[in-house]
All heavy atoms as TSV, in Angstrom:
chain	resi	resn	atom	element	x	y	z
A	1	MET	N	N	3.102	6.420	1.124
A	1	MET	CA	C	3.553	5.074	1.347
A	1	MET	C	C	5.040	5.042	1.685
A	1	MET	O	O	5.569	3.989	1.958
A	1	MET	CB	C	3.210	4.208	0.159
A	1	MET	CG	C	1.709	3.955	0.078
A	1	MET	SD	S	1.231	2.751	-1.150
A	1	MET	CE	C	1.647	3.615	-2.619
A	2	LYS	N	N	5.626	6.214	1.693
A	2	LYS	CA	C	7.030	6.266	2.100
A	2	LYS	C	C	7.188	6.036	3.601
A	2	LYS	O	O	8.301	5.962	4.086
A	2	LYS	CB	C	7.656	7.597	1.698
A	2	LYS	CG	C	8.039	7.652	0.243
A	2	LYS	CD	C	8.955	8.817	-0.008
A	2	LYS	CE	C	9.700	8.568	-1.302
A	2	LYS	NZ	N	10.915	9.336	-1.378
A	3	THR	N	N	6.082	5.934	4.314
A	3	THR	CA	C	6.167	5.634	5.745
A	3	THR	C	C	5.985	4.146	6.022
A	3	THR	O	O	5.971	3.735	7.179
A	3	THR	CB	C	5.115	6.433	6.542
A	3	THR	OG1	O	3.812	6.069	6.096
A	3	THR	CG2	C	5.319	7.933	6.379
A	4	VAL	N	N	5.818	3.347	4.979
A	4	VAL	CA	C	5.691	1.892	5.127
A	4	VAL	C	C	7.055	1.271	4.846
A	4	VAL	O	O	7.602	1.411	3.752
A	4	VAL	CB	C	4.636	1.313	4.156
A	4	VAL	CG1	C	4.570	-0.203	4.277
A	4	VAL	CG2	C	3.272	1.936	4.408
A	5	TYR	N	N	7.592	0.611	5.854
A	5	TYR	CA	C	8.926	0.014	5.740
A	5	TYR	C	C	8.843	-1.498	5.728
A	5	TYR	O	O	8.024	-2.090	6.433
A	5	TYR	CB	C	9.807	0.448	6.917
A	5	TYR	CG	C	10.256	1.883	6.796
A	5	TYR	CD1	C	9.418	2.925	7.167
A	5	TYR	CD2	C	11.502	2.195	6.285
A	5	TYR	CE1	C	9.820	4.246	7.034
A	5	TYR	CE2	C	11.912	3.516	6.155
A	5	TYR	CZ	C	11.071	4.527	6.537
A	5	TYR	OH	O	11.468	5.826	6.393
A	6	ASP	N	N	9.680	-2.111	4.935
A	6	ASP	CA	C	9.839	-3.559	4.983
A	6	ASP	C	C	10.447	-3.860	6.348
A	6	ASP	O	O	11.485	-3.312	6.697
A	6	ASP	CB	C	10.774	-4.020	3.858
A	6	ASP	CG	C	10.902	-5.529	3.795
A	6	ASP	OD1	O	11.127	-6.146	4.853
A	6	ASP	OD2	O	10.794	-6.084	2.688
A	7	PRO	N	N	9.794	-4.715	7.152
A	7	PRO	CA	C	10.297	-4.968	8.502
A	7	PRO	C	C	11.681	-5.634	8.534
A	7	PRO	O	O	12.362	-5.580	9.538
A	7	PRO	CB	C	9.253	-5.894	9.129
A	7	PRO	CG	C	8.254	-6.185	8.106
A	7	PRO	CD	C	8.563	-5.423	6.869
A	8	GLU	N	N	12.087	-6.243	7.438
A	8	GLU	CA	C	13.380	-6.914	7.415
A	8	GLU	C	C	14.498	-6.014	6.885
A	8	GLU	O	O	15.669	-6.318	7.031
A	8	GLU	CB	C	13.290	-8.180	6.569
A	8	GLU	CG	C	12.303	-9.190	7.157
A	8	GLU	CD	C	12.044	-10.376	6.253
A	8	GLU	OE1	O	12.195	-10.243	5.020
A	8	GLU	OE2	O	11.682	-11.432	6.792
A	9	ILE	N	N	14.115	-4.899	6.230
A	9	ILE	CA	C	15.080	-3.970	5.641
A	9	ILE	C	C	14.653	-2.561	6.065
A	9	ILE	O	O	13.499	-2.202	5.864
A	9	ILE	CB	C	15.069	-4.048	4.093
A	9	ILE	CG1	C	15.269	-5.478	3.618
A	9	ILE	CG2	C	16.105	-3.122	3.500
A	9	ILE	CD1	C	15.033	-5.652	2.130
A	10	PRO	N	N	15.525	-1.756	6.608
A	10	PRO	CA	C	15.106	-0.412	7.048
A	10	PRO	C	C	14.989	0.594	5.902
A	10	PRO	O	O	15.556	1.670	5.945
A	10	PRO	CB	C	16.201	-0.022	8.041
A	10	PRO	CG	C	17.413	-0.738	7.553
A	10	PRO	CD	C	16.916	-2.038	6.960
A	11	VAL	N	N	14.249	0.220	4.853
A	11	VAL	CA	C	14.022	1.092	3.700
A	11	VAL	C	C	12.534	1.043	3.378
A	11	VAL	O	O	11.913	-0.026	3.446
A	11	VAL	CB	C	14.858	0.635	2.472
A	11	VAL	CG1	C	14.622	1.536	1.280
A	11	VAL	CG2	C	16.344	0.585	2.816
A	12	ASN	N	N	11.953	2.192	3.003
A	12	ASN	CA	C	10.514	2.200	2.713
A	12	ASN	C	C	10.229	1.521	1.368
A	12	ASN	O	O	11.113	1.388	0.524
A	12	ASN	CB	C	9.951	3.627	2.766
A	12	ASN	CG	C	10.422	4.494	1.641
A	12	ASN	OD1	O	10.084	4.263	0.481
A	12	ASN	ND2	N	11.233	5.502	1.965
A	13	ILE	N	N	8.973	1.097	1.193
A	13	ILE	CA	C	8.598	0.311	0.017
A	13	ILE	C	C	8.663	1.116	-1.280
A	13	ILE	O	O	8.857	0.539	-2.344
A	13	ILE	CB	C	7.220	-0.355	0.180
A	13	ILE	CG1	C	6.109	0.678	0.335
A	13	ILE	CG2	C	7.234	-1.325	1.354
A	13	ILE	CD1	C	4.707	0.103	0.317
A	14	VAL	N	N	8.533	2.431	-1.200
A	14	VAL	CA	C	8.630	3.257	-2.405
A	14	VAL	C	C	10.080	3.306	-2.880
A	14	VAL	O	O	10.367	3.061	-4.054
A	14	VAL	CB	C	8.078	4.682	-2.151
A	14	VAL	CG1	C	8.308	5.575	-3.352
A	14	VAL	CG2	C	6.588	4.615	-1.808
A	15	ASP	N	N	10.992	3.612	-1.972
A	15	ASP	CA	C	12.406	3.682	-2.346
A	15	ASP	C	C	12.962	2.321	-2.746
A	15	ASP	O	O	13.917	2.244	-3.520
A	15	ASP	CB	C	13.239	4.282	-1.212
A	15	ASP	CG	C	12.976	5.778	-1.032
A	15	ASP	OD1	O	12.443	6.414	-1.968
A	15	ASP	OD2	O	13.303	6.304	0.051
A	16	LEU	N	N	12.368	1.241	-2.240
A	16	LEU	CA	C	12.778	-0.103	-2.654
A	16	LEU	C	C	12.283	-0.439	-4.059
A	16	LEU	O	O	12.716	-1.411	-4.652
A	16	LEU	CB	C	12.238	-1.161	-1.676
A	16	LEU	CG	C	13.000	-1.343	-0.384
A	16	LEU	CD1	C	12.229	-2.264	0.557
A	16	LEU	CD2	C	14.390	-1.900	-0.644
A	17	GLY	N	N	11.361	0.375	-4.588
A	17	GLY	CA	C	10.824	0.128	-5.932
A	17	GLY	C	C	9.742	-0.930	-5.955
A	17	GLY	O	O	9.475	-1.523	-7.005
A	18	LEU	N	N	9.095	-1.160	-4.817
A	18	LEU	CA	C	8.062	-2.196	-4.738
A	18	LEU	C	C	6.695	-1.711	-5.205
A	18	LEU	O	O	5.822	-2.519	-5.494
A	18	LEU	CB	C	7.952	-2.727	-3.302
A	18	LEU	CG	C	9.228	-3.327	-2.707
A	18	LEU	CD1	C	8.960	-3.807	-1.283
A	18	LEU	CD2	C	9.756	-4.458	-3.565
A	19	VAL	N	N	6.486	-0.396	-5.275
A	19	VAL	CA	C	5.192	0.165	-5.695
A	19	VAL	C	C	5.283	0.507	-7.174
A	19	VAL	O	O	6.120	1.301	-7.596
A	19	VAL	CB	C	4.835	1.410	-4.869
A	19	VAL	CG1	C	3.520	2.004	-5.346
A	19	VAL	CG2	C	4.756	1.060	-3.388
A	20	TYR	N	N	4.411	-0.110	-7.977
A	20	TYR	CA	C	4.406	0.098	-9.428
A	20	TYR	C	C	3.376	1.122	-9.862
A	20	TYR	O	O	3.582	1.848	-10.831
A	20	TYR	CB	C	4.171	-1.216	-10.158
A	20	TYR	CG	C	5.214	-2.251	-9.842
A	20	TYR	CD1	C	4.872	-3.417	-9.188
A	20	TYR	CD2	C	6.546	-2.056	-10.166
A	20	TYR	CE1	C	5.831	-4.376	-8.883
A	20	TYR	CE2	C	7.516	-3.006	-9.857
A	20	TYR	CZ	C	7.143	-4.154	-9.223
A	20	TYR	OH	O	8.091	-5.088	-8.907
A	21	SER	N	N	2.237	1.163	-9.174
A	21	SER	CA	C	1.218	2.155	-9.521
A	21	SER	C	C	0.308	2.395	-8.321
A	21	SER	O	O	0.184	1.565	-7.434
A	21	SER	CB	C	0.385	1.710	-10.727
A	21	SER	OG	O	-0.407	0.584	-10.413
A	22	CYS	N	N	-0.313	3.570	-8.343
A	22	CYS	CA	C	-1.266	3.967	-7.310
A	22	CYS	C	C	-2.350	4.769	-8.024
A	22	CYS	O	O	-2.099	5.868	-8.503
A	22	CYS	CB	C	-0.563	4.808	-6.249
A	22	CYS	SG	S	-1.666	5.458	-4.989
A	23	ASP	N	N	-3.538	4.186	-8.132
A	23	ASP	CA	C	-4.644	4.836	-8.828
A	23	ASP	C	C	-5.757	5.155	-7.845
A	23	ASP	O	O	-6.096	4.332	-6.987
A	23	ASP	CB	C	-5.198	3.923	-9.928
A	23	ASP	CG	C	-4.156	3.621	-10.993
A	23	ASP	OD1	O	-3.465	4.563	-11.426
A	23	ASP	OD2	O	-4.031	2.448	-11.387
A	24	ILE	N	N	-6.340	6.333	-7.988
A	24	ILE	CA	C	-7.465	6.748	-7.151
A	24	ILE	C	C	-8.708	6.768	-8.028
A	24	ILE	O	O	-8.736	7.432	-9.069
A	24	ILE	CB	C	-7.207	8.124	-6.534
A	24	ILE	CG1	C	-5.943	8.054	-5.660
A	24	ILE	CG2	C	-8.416	8.587	-5.727
A	24	ILE	CD1	C	-5.466	9.386	-5.160
A	25	VAL	N	N	-9.729	6.017	-7.607
A	25	VAL	CA	C	-10.966	5.869	-8.376
A	25	VAL	C	C	-12.135	6.372	-7.525
A	25	VAL	O	O	-12.348	5.880	-6.416
A	25	VAL	CB	C	-11.192	4.386	-8.755
A	25	VAL	CG1	C	-12.472	4.225	-9.541
A	25	VAL	CG2	C	-9.992	3.846	-9.522
A	26	PRO	N	N	-12.904	7.365	-8.019
A	26	PRO	CA	C	-14.065	7.844	-7.268
A	26	PRO	C	C	-15.133	6.753	-7.152
A	26	PRO	O	O	-15.379	6.009	-8.098
A	26	PRO	CB	C	-14.589	9.011	-8.104
A	26	PRO	CG	C	-13.538	9.322	-9.103
A	26	PRO	CD	C	-12.700	8.103	-9.265
A	27	LEU	N	N	-15.768	6.678	-5.983
A	27	LEU	CA	C	-16.863	5.735	-5.755
A	27	LEU	C	C	-18.195	6.436	-5.982
A	27	LEU	O	O	-18.320	7.639	-5.723
A	27	LEU	CB	C	-16.798	5.180	-4.330
A	27	LEU	CG	C	-15.550	4.374	-3.991
A	27	LEU	CD1	C	-15.501	4.087	-2.493
A	27	LEU	CD2	C	-15.531	3.085	-4.787
A	28	GLU	N	N	-19.182	5.693	-6.450
A	28	GLU	CA	C	-20.497	6.276	-6.755
A	28	GLU	C	C	-21.157	6.907	-5.536
A	28	GLU	O	O	-21.837	7.914	-5.655
A	28	GLU	CB	C	-21.420	5.202	-7.336
A	28	GLU	CG	C	-21.065	4.798	-8.740
A	28	GLU	CD	C	-22.058	3.809	-9.325
A	28	GLU	OE1	O	-23.220	3.787	-8.883
A	28	GLU	OE2	O	-21.653	3.056	-10.219
A	29	LEU	N	N	-20.967	6.317	-4.366
A	29	LEU	CA	C	-21.625	6.817	-3.158
A	29	LEU	C	C	-20.748	7.788	-2.373
A	29	LEU	O	O	-21.042	8.113	-1.231
A	29	LEU	CB	C	-22.037	5.645	-2.270
A	29	LEU	CG	C	-23.035	4.671	-2.899
A	29	LEU	CD1	C	-23.297	3.493	-1.976
A	29	LEU	CD2	C	-24.337	5.375	-3.252
A	30	GLY	N	N	-19.685	8.259	-2.984
A	30	GLY	CA	C	-18.785	9.210	-2.335
A	30	GLY	C	C	-17.508	8.552	-1.853
A	30	GLY	O	O	-17.457	7.342	-1.635
A	31	GLY	N	N	-16.512	9.339	-1.710
A	31	GLY	CA	C	-15.214	8.831	-1.309
A	31	GLY	C	C	-14.463	8.244	-2.494
A	31	GLY	O	O	-14.899	8.341	-3.639
A	32	ASN	N	N	-13.339	7.638	-2.216
A	32	ASN	CA	C	-12.473	7.102	-3.259
A	32	ASN	C	C	-11.953	5.715	-2.901
A	32	ASN	O	O	-11.845	5.375	-1.728
A	32	ASN	CB	C	-11.264	8.024	-3.472
A	32	ASN	CG	C	-11.671	9.384	-3.958
A	32	ASN	OD1	O	-12.147	9.540	-5.060
A	32	ASN	ND2	N	-11.490	10.392	-3.112
A	33	ARG	N	N	-11.617	4.973	-3.932
A	33	ARG	CA	C	-10.937	3.685	-3.781
A	33	ARG	C	C	-9.515	3.888	-4.289
A	33	ARG	O	O	-9.302	4.488	-5.336
A	33	ARG	CB	C	-11.610	2.601	-4.607
A	33	ARG	CG	C	-10.821	1.280	-4.613
A	33	ARG	CD	C	-11.410	0.245	-5.549
A	33	ARG	NE	N	-12.749	-0.117	-5.107
A	33	ARG	CZ	C	-13.831	-0.126	-5.900
A	33	ARG	NH1	N	-13.731	0.200	-7.169
A	33	ARG	NH2	N	-15.001	-0.471	-5.419
A	34	VAL	N	N	-8.538	3.386	-3.544
A	34	VAL	CA	C	-7.149	3.459	-3.968
A	34	VAL	C	C	-6.719	2.061	-4.386
A	34	VAL	O	O	-6.895	1.096	-3.628
A	34	VAL	CB	C	-6.239	3.973	-2.832
A	34	VAL	CG1	C	-4.798	4.001	-3.273
A	34	VAL	CG2	C	-6.671	5.354	-2.384
A	35	ARG	N	N	-6.176	1.956	-5.585
A	35	ARG	CA	C	-5.664	0.678	-6.090
A	35	ARG	C	C	-4.146	0.766	-6.145
A	35	ARG	O	O	-3.596	1.626	-6.822
A	35	ARG	CB	C	-6.201	0.381	-7.480
A	35	ARG	CG	C	-7.673	0.106	-7.505
A	35	ARG	CD	C	-8.120	-0.234	-8.906
A	35	ARG	NE	N	-9.546	-0.463	-8.922
A	35	ARG	CZ	C	-10.310	-0.279	-9.963
A	35	ARG	NH1	N	-9.792	0.126	-11.106
A	35	ARG	NH2	N	-11.603	-0.521	-9.907
A	36	ILE	N	N	-3.515	-0.130	-5.427
A	36	ILE	CA	C	-2.056	-0.170	-5.376
A	36	ILE	C	C	-1.583	-1.432	-6.077
A	36	ILE	O	O	-2.080	-2.520	-5.806
A	36	ILE	CB	C	-1.551	-0.204	-3.917
A	36	ILE	CG1	C	-2.112	0.952	-3.109
A	36	ILE	CG2	C	-0.025	-0.257	-3.867
A	36	ILE	CD1	C	-1.642	2.308	-3.538
A	37	LYS	N	N	-0.624	-1.272	-6.962
A	37	LYS	CA	C	0.019	-2.431	-7.582
A	37	LYS	C	C	1.453	-2.444	-7.065
A	37	LYS	O	O	2.204	-1.473	-7.255
A	37	LYS	CB	C	0.000	-2.309	-9.103
A	37	LYS	CG	C	0.494	-3.553	-9.803
A	37	LYS	CD	C	0.304	-3.438	-11.302
A	37	LYS	CE	C	0.718	-4.724	-11.984
A	37	LYS	NZ	N	0.508	-4.647	-13.429
A	38	MET	N	N	1.791	-3.518	-6.351
A	38	MET	CA	C	3.114	-3.603	-5.753
A	38	MET	C	C	3.572	-5.049	-5.692
A	38	MET	O	O	2.798	-5.961	-5.949
A	38	MET	CB	C	3.114	-2.995	-4.344
A	38	MET	CG	C	2.203	-3.694	-3.352
A	38	MET	SD	S	2.210	-2.949	-1.725
A	38	MET	CE	C	3.765	-3.547	-1.083
A	39	SER	N	N	4.833	-5.219	-5.380
A	39	SER	CA	C	5.378	-6.565	-5.213
A	39	SER	C	C	6.036	-6.654	-3.847
A	39	SER	O	O	6.114	-5.667	-3.117
A	39	SER	CB	C	6.397	-6.875	-6.321
A	39	SER	OG	O	7.523	-6.045	-6.179
A	40	MET	N	N	6.530	-7.806	-3.526
A	40	MET	CA	C	7.257	-8.022	-2.282
A	40	MET	C	C	8.757	-8.012	-2.575
A	40	MET	O	O	9.173	-8.034	-3.729
A	40	MET	CB	C	6.863	-9.364	-1.652
A	40	MET	CG	C	5.392	-9.462	-1.263
A	40	MET	SD	S	4.925	-8.233	-0.037
A	40	MET	CE	C	3.640	-7.358	-0.890
A	41	THR	N	N	9.557	-8.001	-1.551
A	41	THR	CA	C	11.007	-7.943	-1.744
A	41	THR	C	C	11.561	-9.235	-2.323
A	41	THR	O	O	12.602	-9.228	-2.972
A	41	THR	CB	C	11.731	-7.639	-0.426
A	41	THR	OG1	O	11.289	-8.557	0.569
A	41	THR	CG2	C	11.457	-6.224	0.025
A	42	ALA	N	N	10.851	-10.347	-2.099
A	42	ALA	CA	C	11.312	-11.642	-2.617
A	42	ALA	C	C	10.106	-12.557	-2.803
A	42	ALA	O	O	9.108	-12.420	-2.088
A	42	ALA	CB	C	12.293	-12.288	-1.649
A	43	PRO	N	N	10.178	-13.497	-3.754
A	43	PRO	CA	C	9.083	-14.461	-3.898
A	43	PRO	C	C	8.887	-15.232	-2.587
A	43	PRO	O	O	9.855	-15.600	-1.930
A	43	PRO	CB	C	9.571	-15.400	-5.007
A	43	PRO	CG	C	10.625	-14.636	-5.732
A	43	PRO	CD	C	11.250	-13.712	-4.723
A	44	GLY	N	N	7.653	-15.421	-2.204
A	44	GLY	CA	C	7.357	-16.133	-0.959
A	44	GLY	C	C	7.712	-15.335	0.280
A	44	GLY	O	O	7.940	-15.905	1.338
A	45	CYS	N	N	7.766	-14.027	0.152
A	45	CYS	CA	C	8.116	-13.147	1.271
A	45	CYS	C	C	7.195	-13.420	2.454
A	45	CYS	O	O	5.975	-13.295	2.353
A	45	CYS	CB	C	7.998	-11.683	0.843
A	45	CYS	SG	S	8.285	-10.494	2.164
A	46	GLY	N	N	7.774	-13.793	3.569
A	46	GLY	CA	C	6.993	-14.108	4.767
A	46	GLY	C	C	6.336	-12.898	5.392
A	46	GLY	O	O	5.429	-13.036	6.213
A	47	MET	N	N	6.775	-11.716	5.029
A	47	MET	CA	C	6.219	-10.492	5.599
A	47	MET	C	C	5.208	-9.830	4.664
A	47	MET	O	O	4.771	-8.719	4.910
A	47	MET	CB	C	7.356	-9.507	5.919
A	47	MET	CG	C	8.363	-10.040	6.930
A	47	MET	SD	S	7.630	-10.621	8.475
A	47	MET	CE	C	7.131	-9.085	9.193
A	48	GLY	N	N	4.810	-10.522	3.605
A	48	GLY	CA	C	3.886	-9.957	2.631
A	48	GLY	C	C	2.595	-9.467	3.238
A	48	GLY	O	O	2.129	-8.359	2.932
A	49	ASN	N	N	1.993	-10.256	4.105
A	49	ASN	CA	C	0.731	-9.840	4.729
A	49	ASN	C	C	0.927	-8.648	5.659
A	49	ASN	O	O	0.040	-7.810	5.794
A	49	ASN	CB	C	0.094	-11.004	5.473
A	49	ASN	CG	C	-0.497	-12.029	4.536
A	49	ASN	OD1	O	-0.856	-11.707	3.399
A	49	ASN	ND2	N	-0.596	-13.265	4.975
A	50	VAL	N	N	2.077	-8.578	6.292
A	50	VAL	CA	C	2.375	-7.438	7.168
A	50	VAL	C	C	2.485	-6.157	6.338
A	50	VAL	O	O	1.905	-5.127	6.690
A	50	VAL	CB	C	3.679	-7.684	7.966
A	50	VAL	CG1	C	4.098	-6.440	8.726
A	50	VAL	CG2	C	3.513	-8.869	8.902
A	51	LEU	N	N	3.212	-6.225	5.230
A	51	LEU	CA	C	3.345	-5.058	4.351
A	51	LEU	C	C	1.994	-4.630	3.789
A	51	LEU	O	O	1.653	-3.444	3.788
A	51	LEU	CB	C	4.301	-5.350	3.199
A	51	LEU	CG	C	5.784	-5.388	3.533
A	51	LEU	CD1	C	6.579	-5.847	2.318
A	51	LEU	CD2	C	6.259	-4.046	4.004
A	52	LYS	N	N	1.219	-5.591	3.318
A	52	LYS	CA	C	-0.099	-5.281	2.757
A	52	LYS	C	C	-0.996	-4.629	3.810
A	52	LYS	O	O	-1.649	-3.628	3.538
A	52	LYS	CB	C	-0.750	-6.562	2.230
A	52	LYS	CG	C	-2.096	-6.337	1.613
A	52	LYS	CD	C	-2.708	-7.628	1.099
A	52	LYS	CE	C	-4.103	-7.410	0.578
A	52	LYS	NZ	N	-4.750	-8.641	0.152
A	53	GLY	N	N	-1.011	-5.180	4.999
A	53	GLY	CA	C	-1.820	-4.614	6.080
A	53	GLY	C	C	-1.380	-3.215	6.463
A	53	GLY	O	O	-2.209	-2.336	6.725
A	54	ASP	N	N	-0.079	-2.984	6.485
A	54	ASP	CA	C	0.444	-1.658	6.817
A	54	ASP	C	C	0.023	-0.633	5.766
A	54	ASP	O	O	-0.406	0.466	6.098
A	54	ASP	CB	C	1.964	-1.714	6.957
A	54	ASP	CG	C	2.542	-0.532	7.723
A	54	ASP	OD1	O	1.765	0.252	8.307
A	54	ASP	OD2	O	3.780	-0.402	7.739
A	55	VAL	N	N	0.117	-1.003	4.486
A	55	VAL	CA	C	-0.315	-0.107	3.405
A	55	VAL	C	C	-1.804	0.195	3.547
A	55	VAL	O	O	-2.223	1.357	3.478
A	55	VAL	CB	C	-0.010	-0.713	2.015
A	55	VAL	CG1	C	-0.706	0.069	0.913
A	55	VAL	CG2	C	1.494	-0.767	1.765
A	56	GLN	N	N	-2.622	-0.828	3.763
A	56	GLN	CA	C	-4.068	-0.620	3.889
A	56	GLN	C	C	-4.396	0.263	5.090
A	56	GLN	O	O	-5.260	1.134	4.996
A	56	GLN	CB	C	-4.796	-1.957	3.979
A	56	GLN	CG	C	-4.820	-2.693	2.657
A	56	GLN	CD	C	-5.480	-4.053	2.744
A	56	GLN	OE1	O	-5.337	-4.763	3.731
A	56	GLN	NE2	N	-6.180	-4.419	1.690
A	57	ASN	N	N	-3.701	0.077	6.204
A	57	ASN	CA	C	-3.949	0.909	7.389
A	57	ASN	C	C	-3.576	2.367	7.137
A	57	ASN	O	O	-4.300	3.267	7.556
A	57	ASN	CB	C	-3.180	0.367	8.593
A	57	ASN	CG	C	-3.778	-0.903	9.130
A	57	ASN	OD1	O	-4.957	-1.172	8.961
A	57	ASN	ND2	N	-2.950	-1.697	9.780
A	58	LYS	N	N	-2.467	2.589	6.468
A	58	LYS	CA	C	-2.049	3.964	6.160
A	58	LYS	C	C	-3.061	4.633	5.230
A	58	LYS	O	O	-3.430	5.781	5.432
A	58	LYS	CB	C	-0.671	3.994	5.504
A	58	LYS	CG	C	0.430	3.390	6.315
A	58	LYS	CD	C	0.920	4.311	7.388
A	58	LYS	CE	C	2.103	3.603	8.081
A	58	LYS	NZ	N	2.707	4.415	9.081
A	59	LEU	N	N	-3.520	3.913	4.212
A	59	LEU	CA	C	-4.488	4.478	3.270
A	59	LEU	C	C	-5.825	4.741	3.944
A	59	LEU	O	O	-6.476	5.752	3.663
A	59	LEU	CB	C	-4.670	3.547	2.074
A	59	LEU	CG	C	-3.455	3.396	1.163
A	59	LEU	CD1	C	-3.719	2.327	0.110
A	59	LEU	CD2	C	-3.089	4.711	0.514
A	60	ALA	N	N	-6.251	3.851	4.836
A	60	ALA	CA	C	-7.537	4.009	5.523
A	60	ALA	C	C	-7.560	5.275	6.383
A	60	ALA	O	O	-8.624	5.838	6.632
A	60	ALA	CB	C	-7.830	2.785	6.374
A	61	GLY	N	N	-6.397	5.731	6.820
A	61	GLY	CA	C	-6.320	6.927	7.644
A	61	GLY	C	C	-6.350	8.231	6.866
A	61	GLY	O	O	-6.378	9.300	7.461
A	62	LEU	N	N	-6.362	8.141	5.534
A	62	LEU	CA	C	-6.392	9.354	4.718
A	62	LEU	C	C	-7.827	9.838	4.506
A	62	LEU	O	O	-8.724	9.036	4.289
A	62	LEU	CB	C	-5.744	9.075	3.355
A	62	LEU	CG	C	-4.270	8.737	3.378
A	62	LEU	CD1	C	-3.792	8.344	1.981
A	62	LEU	CD2	C	-3.457	9.892	3.909
A	63	PRO	N	N	-8.050	11.155	4.548
A	63	PRO	CA	C	-9.400	11.671	4.322
A	63	PRO	C	C	-9.897	11.336	2.905
A	63	PRO	O	O	-9.147	11.414	1.947
A	63	PRO	CB	C	-9.261	13.176	4.491
A	63	PRO	CG	C	-7.836	13.469	4.715
A	63	PRO	CD	C	-7.076	12.182	4.776
A	64	GLY	N	N	-11.157	10.935	2.822
A	64	GLY	CA	C	-11.776	10.658	1.532
A	64	GLY	C	C	-11.544	9.259	1.001
A	64	GLY	O	O	-12.115	8.879	-0.015
A	65	ILE	N	N	-10.717	8.456	1.664
A	65	ILE	CA	C	-10.460	7.086	1.210
A	65	ILE	C	C	-11.438	6.144	1.898
A	65	ILE	O	O	-11.460	6.058	3.129
A	65	ILE	CB	C	-9.007	6.658	1.491
A	65	ILE	CG1	C	-8.016	7.623	0.840
A	65	ILE	CG2	C	-8.776	5.213	1.047
A	65	ILE	CD1	C	-8.142	7.739	-0.663
A	66	LYS	N	N	-12.245	5.466	1.109
A	66	LYS	CA	C	-13.233	4.533	1.650
A	66	LYS	C	C	-12.804	3.075	1.459
A	66	LYS	O	O	-13.206	2.209	2.218
A	66	LYS	CB	C	-14.597	4.730	0.971
A	66	LYS	CG	C	-15.157	6.117	1.126
A	66	LYS	CD	C	-15.534	6.399	2.555
A	66	LYS	CE	C	-16.152	7.788	2.666
A	66	LYS	NZ	N	-16.306	8.243	4.005
A	67	GLU	N	N	-12.016	2.797	0.412
A	67	GLU	CA	C	-11.584	1.439	0.117
A	67	GLU	C	C	-10.155	1.457	-0.399
A	67	GLU	O	O	-9.727	2.436	-0.994
A	67	GLU	CB	C	-12.451	0.799	-0.984
A	67	GLU	CG	C	-13.886	0.610	-0.655
A	67	GLU	CD	C	-14.667	0.030	-1.824
A	67	GLU	OE1	O	-14.057	-0.525	-2.765
A	67	GLU	OE2	O	-15.888	0.128	-1.805
A	68	SER	N	N	-9.468	0.342	-0.174
A	68	SER	CA	C	-8.146	0.174	-0.796
A	68	SER	C	C	-7.990	-1.269	-1.206
A	68	SER	O	O	-8.533	-2.173	-0.584
A	68	SER	CB	C	-7.033	0.594	0.165
A	68	SER	OG	O	-7.036	-0.217	1.318
A	69	CYS	N	N	-7.309	-1.462	-2.303
A	69	CYS	CA	C	-7.050	-2.815	-2.792
A	69	CYS	C	C	-5.756	-2.841	-3.558
A	69	CYS	O	O	-5.202	-1.840	-3.898
A	69	CYS	CB	C	-8.194	-3.333	-3.655
A	69	CYS	SG	S	-8.620	-2.303	-5.052
């Protein structure tokens, strides 16, 4: 997730301290679900959906990841 940058600040979301946890949970039918707990840079952040979508796209490209939330 160090490749996901806040579009308004040229710093990745990990170094900004926005990611609190990342858990990988095996799925019954194979593959894994990744659960990310994170926040935005500010309350009401207008780029929240962009950041969330970028994280989900990056996770979807990893081998063995079937779901992310």
